[in-house]
C-alpha positions as CSV (number, residue, x, y, z in Angstrom):
1,M,0.0,-0.2,-0.4
2,S,0.8,3.4,-0.8
3,T,3.4,5.4,2.0
4,V,2.8,9.2,2.6
5,G,6.8,9.1,0.7
6,A,4.6,7.7,-2.0
7,F,3.1,10.9,-2.5
8,R,6.5,13.6,-2.9
9,T,4.5,15.2,-5.8
10,I,1.1,16.2,-6.0
11,G,-1.0,17.9,-8.9
12,V,-4.0,19.9,-8.8
13,V,-6.6,20.5,-11.8
14,G,-8.0,24.1,-11.9
15,A,-6.6,27.3,-10.4
16,G,-9.9,28.6,-9.0
17,A,-9.9,29.8,-5.4
18,Y,-10.0,26.8,-3.6
19,G,-8.0,24.9,-5.8
20,A,-4.9,26.9,-5.6
21,A,-6.0,27.2,-1.8
22,L,-5.0,23.6,-1.7
23,A,-2.3,23.6,-3.7
24,L,-0.8,25.8,-0.7
25,A,-1.8,23.7,1.4
26,A,-0.4,20.5,-0.3
27,A,2.9,22.7,-0.2
28,R,3.0,23.4,3.3
29,A,2.8,19.5,4.3
30,G,6.0,19.0,2.1
31,R,4.7,18.3,-1.4
32,D,6.0,19.3,-4.9
33,V,3.0,21.4,-6.2
34,L,1.6,21.2,-10.2
35,L,-1.4,23.7,-10.3
36,W,-2.9,22.8,-14.0
37,A,-4.4,26.2,-14.7
38,R,-6.4,26.1,-18.3
39,D,-4.9,28.9,-20.4
40,E,-1.2,30.1,-20.1
41,A,-2.2,34.1,-19.6
42,T,-3.0,32.8,-15.6
43,V,-0.2,30.6,-15.8
44,A,2.1,33.4,-16.4
45,A,0.8,35.6,-14.1
46,I,1.1,32.9,-11.3
47,G,4.4,32.7,-12.1
48,R,5.2,36.3,-12.2
49,T,3.4,36.9,-9.4
50,R,3.2,34.1,-6.9
51,Q,-0.6,34.8,-6.6
52,A,-3.4,33.0,-8.1
53,P,-5.9,35.2,-9.3
54,R,-9.1,34.1,-7.5
55,L,-6.6,34.2,-4.3
56,P,-5.6,37.4,-4.1
57,G,-3.5,38.4,-1.0
58,V,-2.0,35.2,-1.0
59,V,1.5,34.1,-1.8
60,L,2.2,30.7,-3.5
61,P,5.7,29.3,-2.9
62,E,8.0,28.4,-5.1
63,A,7.1,24.4,-4.5
64,V,4.0,25.3,-6.4
65,S,4.6,25.4,-9.7
66,P,1.7,26.8,-12.4
67,T,1.4,24.6,-15.8
68,A,-1.3,24.5,-18.8
69,S,0.1,21.2,-20.1
70,L,-2.1,18.2,-18.7
71,A,0.5,15.9,-20.1
72,A,2.8,17.7,-17.5
73,L,0.9,16.2,-14.3
74,A,2.4,12.6,-15.3
75,E,5.0,12.9,-12.7
76,A,2.1,13.9,-10.0
77,D,2.2,11.0,-7.8
78,A,-1.8,12.0,-6.9
79,L,-4.2,14.3,-8.1
80,I,-7.1,16.6,-6.5
81,V,-9.3,17.6,-9.3
82,S,-10.7,20.9,-7.9
83,V,-13.3,22.1,-10.8
84,P,-17.3,23.0,-10.3
85,A,-19.1,19.1,-10.1
86,Q,-21.3,19.7,-13.2
87,N,-17.5,19.8,-14.7
88,L,-15.9,17.4,-13.2
89,R,-16.5,14.7,-16.1
90,A,-15.1,17.3,-18.9
91,A,-11.9,17.5,-16.3
92,C,-11.5,13.4,-15.9
93,D,-12.2,12.8,-20.0
94,A,-9.6,15.2,-20.6
95,L,-7.0,13.9,-18.1
96,A,-7.4,10.3,-18.6
97,P,-5.7,9.9,-22.1
98,V,-2.9,11.7,-21.2
99,L,-2.1,10.5,-18.4
100,P,-0.9,6.8,-16.3
101,P,-3.8,4.6,-14.9
102,G,-3.2,3.9,-11.4
103,R,-3.3,7.2,-10.0
104,P,-5.0,8.3,-7.3
105,V,-8.0,11.2,-7.8
106,I,-9.6,13.4,-5.5
107,S,-12.4,15.4,-5.9
108,A,-13.1,18.3,-4.0
109,A,-16.1,19.3,-6.0
110,K,-19.2,19.7,-4.2
111,G,-22.4,18.4,-6.3
112,I,-24.2,15.8,-8.0
113,E,-23.9,15.7,-11.7
114,Q,-26.9,17.2,-12.8
115,A,-27.6,15.2,-16.2
116,S,-26.6,11.6,-14.3
117,G,-27.3,11.7,-10.6
118,L,-23.8,10.3,-10.3
119,F,-21.6,11.1,-7.4
120,M,-18.3,12.5,-7.7
121,T,-16.1,9.8,-7.5
122,E,-18.8,7.5,-10.1
123,I,-17.9,10.1,-12.5
124,V,-13.9,10.2,-11.8
125,A,-14.6,6.0,-12.0
126,R,-16.6,5.8,-15.2
127,S,-14.5,8.7,-16.5
128,W,-11.2,7.6,-15.6
129,P,-10.8,3.3,-15.8
130,G,-8.2,2.6,-13.9
131,S,-7.8,5.5,-11.4
132,L,-8.5,5.3,-8.0
133,P,-11.4,8.0,-6.8
134,A,-11.4,9.8,-3.6
135,I,-13.2,12.6,-2.5
136,L,-12.2,15.5,-0.1
137,S,-14.6,17.6,1.5
138,G,-15.5,20.0,4.7
139,P,-16.2,22.9,6.4
140,S,-13.6,25.1,4.2
141,F,-13.2,28.6,3.1
142,A,-10.7,29.2,0.2
143,A,-9.6,32.1,2.3
144,D,-9.2,30.6,5.5
145,I,-7.3,27.8,3.9
146,G,-4.9,30.6,2.1
147,R,-4.1,32.6,5.1
148,G,-3.4,29.4,7.1
149,L,-6.2,29.4,9.5
150,P,-7.0,26.3,10.9
151,T,-9.1,24.2,9.1
152,A,-10.2,20.3,9.1
153,V,-12.0,17.8,6.5
154,T,-12.3,14.4,5.4
155,L,-11.1,12.6,2.6
156,A,-13.0,9.3,2.0
157,A,-11.8,6.2,-0.1
158,G,-13.4,2.7,-0.9
159,D,-9.7,1.6,0.4
160,P,-9.1,3.1,3.9
161,D,-5.1,2.6,3.8
162,L,-5.4,4.4,0.6
163,A,-7.6,7.4,2.6
164,Q,-5.5,7.1,5.5
165,A,-2.1,7.7,3.6
166,L,-3.3,10.4,1.0
167,A,-4.6,12.2,4.7
168,E,-1.6,12.3,6.1
169,A,0.5,13.3,3.1
170,L,-1.6,17.3,2.9
171,S,-2.4,17.3,6.4
172,S,-0.2,20.2,8.1
173,P,-1.0,22.1,11.7
174,A,-3.1,24.2,10.8
175,F,-4.9,21.9,7.5
176,R,-6.1,18.9,9.5
177,I,-7.0,15.9,7.5
178,Y,-9.0,13.2,8.6
179,H,-9.6,9.9,6.4
180,S,-12.8,7.7,6.3
181,A,-14.1,4.8,4.3
182,D,-17.4,6.1,3.7
183,P,-16.9,8.3,0.1
184,R,-20.2,7.8,-0.4
185,G,-21.6,9.6,2.9
186,V,-18.7,12.5,2.5
187,E,-20.2,13.0,-1.1
188,I,-23.9,13.4,-0.2
189,G,-23.2,15.9,3.4
190,G,-21.0,17.8,0.6
191,A,-23.7,18.0,-2.2
192,A,-26.8,18.7,0.1
193,K,-25.4,20.9,2.3
194,N,-24.9,23.7,-0.4
195,V,-28.6,23.0,-0.6
196,L,-29.4,24.0,2.7
197,A,-27.1,26.9,2.3
198,I,-29.6,28.2,-0.4
199,A,-32.4,27.6,1.7
200,A,-30.6,29.4,4.5
201,G,-29.9,32.1,2.8
202,I,-33.6,32.5,1.4
203,A,-34.7,32.6,4.9
204,I,-32.8,35.5,6.0
205,G,-33.2,37.7,3.0
206,L,-36.9,37.4,3.5
207,G,-35.8,38.8,6.8
208,Y,-37.1,35.6,8.9
209,G,-34.6,35.9,11.2
210,E,-32.1,33.7,13.2
211,S,-35.0,31.7,14.8
212,A,-36.6,30.8,11.6
213,R,-32.8,30.2,9.8
214,A,-32.2,27.5,12.8
215,A,-35.0,25.6,12.1
216,L,-34.8,25.4,8.8
217,V,-31.2,24.3,9.5
218,A,-32.4,21.9,11.9
219,R,-35.0,20.3,9.4
220,G,-32.9,20.5,6.6
221,F,-30.1,18.4,8.0
222,A,-32.7,16.0,9.0
223,E,-33.9,15.4,5.0
224,L,-29.8,15.0,4.1
225,R,-29.6,12.2,6.8
226,R,-32.6,10.5,5.1
227,F,-31.1,11.2,1.8
228,G,-28.0,9.8,2.6
229,Q,-29.6,6.8,4.7
230,A,-31.1,5.6,1.0
231,Y,-28.0,6.2,-0.5
232,G,-26.0,4.0,1.4
233,A,-24.2,6.9,3.7
234,Q,-23.4,6.3,7.0
235,G,-24.6,7.8,9.9
236,E,-22.0,8.6,11.4
237,T,-19.8,10.2,8.7
238,L,-23.0,12.6,8.6
239,M,-22.3,13.4,11.9
240,G,-18.8,14.9,11.2
241,L,-16.8,17.1,9.0
242,S,-18.4,16.6,5.6
243,G,-21.9,16.7,7.1
244,L,-22.9,18.3,9.7
245,G,-19.5,20.2,10.3
246,D,-19.9,21.9,6.7
247,V,-23.9,22.4,7.2
248,V,-23.3,24.3,10.2
249,L,-20.1,26.8,7.9
250,S,-21.7,27.3,4.9
251,C,-25.3,27.9,6.3
252,A,-24.4,30.9,8.3
253,S,-21.6,32.8,5.9
254,P,-22.1,35.2,3.4
255,Q,-18.4,33.6,2.6
256,S,-20.5,31.1,1.2
257,R,-21.7,31.1,-2.6
258,N,-24.5,29.1,-1.8
259,F,-25.4,31.6,1.1
260,A,-24.7,34.5,-0.4
261,F,-27.1,33.1,-3.5
262,G,-30.1,32.4,-1.7
263,L,-29.6,35.3,0.4
264,A,-29.7,37.2,-2.9
265,L,-33.1,35.4,-3.8
266,G,-34.9,36.4,-0.6
267,Q,-33.9,39.8,-1.6
268,G,-36.0,40.1,-4.4
269,R,-33.3,39.3,-7.0
270,T,-34.2,37.1,-10.1
271,V,-32.4,34.0,-10.1
272,A,-29.3,35.2,-13.0
273,D,-29.0,38.4,-10.8
274,A,-28.5,36.3,-7.9
275,A,-26.0,34.2,-10.0
276,G,-24.0,36.9,-10.7
277,G,-22.9,35.8,-13.8
278,A,-21.7,31.8,-12.3
279,L,-24.3,29.7,-10.5
280,A,-23.6,28.2,-7.6
281,E,-22.7,24.2,-7.6
282,G,-25.9,24.0,-5.2
283,A,-28.5,25.8,-8.0
284,F,-27.7,22.7,-9.8
285,T,-28.2,20.0,-7.1
286,A,-30.9,21.3,-5.8
287,S,-33.2,19.7,-8.8
288,I,-31.3,16.7,-8.7
289,L,-31.2,16.2,-5.5
290,A,-34.7,16.2,-5.0
291,E,-35.4,14.0,-8.2
292,M,-33.2,11.2,-6.6
293,A,-34.9,11.4,-3.1
294,R,-38.6,11.1,-5.0
295,A,-36.9,7.9,-6.3
296,R,-36.3,6.5,-3.5
297,G,-39.5,7.8,-1.1
298,V,-37.6,10.2,0.7
299,E,-39.2,12.7,1.9
300,M,-37.1,16.5,1.2
301,P,-39.9,19.9,1.1
302,I,-36.2,22.0,1.7
303,A,-34.7,20.6,-1.2
304,E,-38.0,20.6,-3.3
305,A,-39.0,23.9,-2.5
306,V,-35.3,25.5,-3.3
307,S,-35.6,23.4,-6.8
308,A,-38.9,24.9,-7.9
309,I,-37.3,28.3,-7.1
310,I,-34.2,28.1,-9.0
311,A,-36.6,26.2,-12.0
312,G,-39.0,29.2,-11.1
313,S,-42.0,27.1,-10.8
314,S,-42.5,29.2,-7.2
315,G,-42.1,32.4,-6.2
316,V,-39.6,32.5,-3.4
317,R,-42.1,33.8,-0.5
318,D,-45.0,31.2,-1.7
319,A,-42.0,27.8,-1.5
320,V,-41.0,29.7,2.3
321,T,-44.7,30.0,3.3
322,G,-45.5,26.4,1.7
323,L,-42.9,24.7,3.8
324,L,-43.9,26.5,6.9
325,A,-47.6,25.5,6.4
326,R,-46.5,21.9,6.6
327,P,-48.9,19.4,8.8
328,L,-47.2,19.5,12.2
329,R,-45.8,16.0,13.0
330,A,-44.0,14.5,15.5
331,E,-39.9,15.2,15.1
332,L,-38.2,12.8,13.5
């Protein structure tokens, strides 16, 4: 089995804020890092300024080498793919022909593929045969990682020894990675919390106050757990960093793009205006999450309401009023 020393070089695909932050975290853990960006201009800018455009004010050490060549990533002992969930398939399709099999591929995306209903590790496995899929998720903002503030996340793989080795190789004093053999639980927590964060933002945007937000988050987390149980997640995983921990962070801070998106919707902005040119991950996840829940007979009224709002089939106030008017029942 691979050891920490085997992962000397880490490739990070995606030089956005989170990808750059993970590259920096890997460098702090003593790894050499290849940071892939799509265009040469971004690579040149990073090389010249030692800063990623989407993570201003954070200096990348010399251990982080920017590149626009996918083939250059063949030097990496493991890969972190930090692209939006709906772009993960395209990234794996591009990487698979140019890189050798047998490499651990860690997805840092939090979502479910809208077109297929596949989870992130399933996309990696199907698009990149021979790879070793893993998932990284948990309560973490790119800016906090970049500043070296204490952060803890979870890394999961089907092979528990691989998960442990990767977690140990990428951890540092301020960036703690706990390992898990429950990738399904980790990716369900990361995907569903984005939808709950939109709902929490809507509640605050409507002026309903902190008590309403707390009630919504608690009931939403109950939905998340029901969904997780139906799709094979372990309950203790959902109560951990990648489930409850990420729900707490994302539903409480405007730094969360999903919360900020919901906040703007609650304040009366249209979906297009609230998105600001790029939809939050939860906006793509809401409809497929609700669809998958219905397929397994899982009741998820909050996810259904968010999906209806984004689809334009329900107004914000009507959707929230519908949630508040649901029949009283025993709390489960």
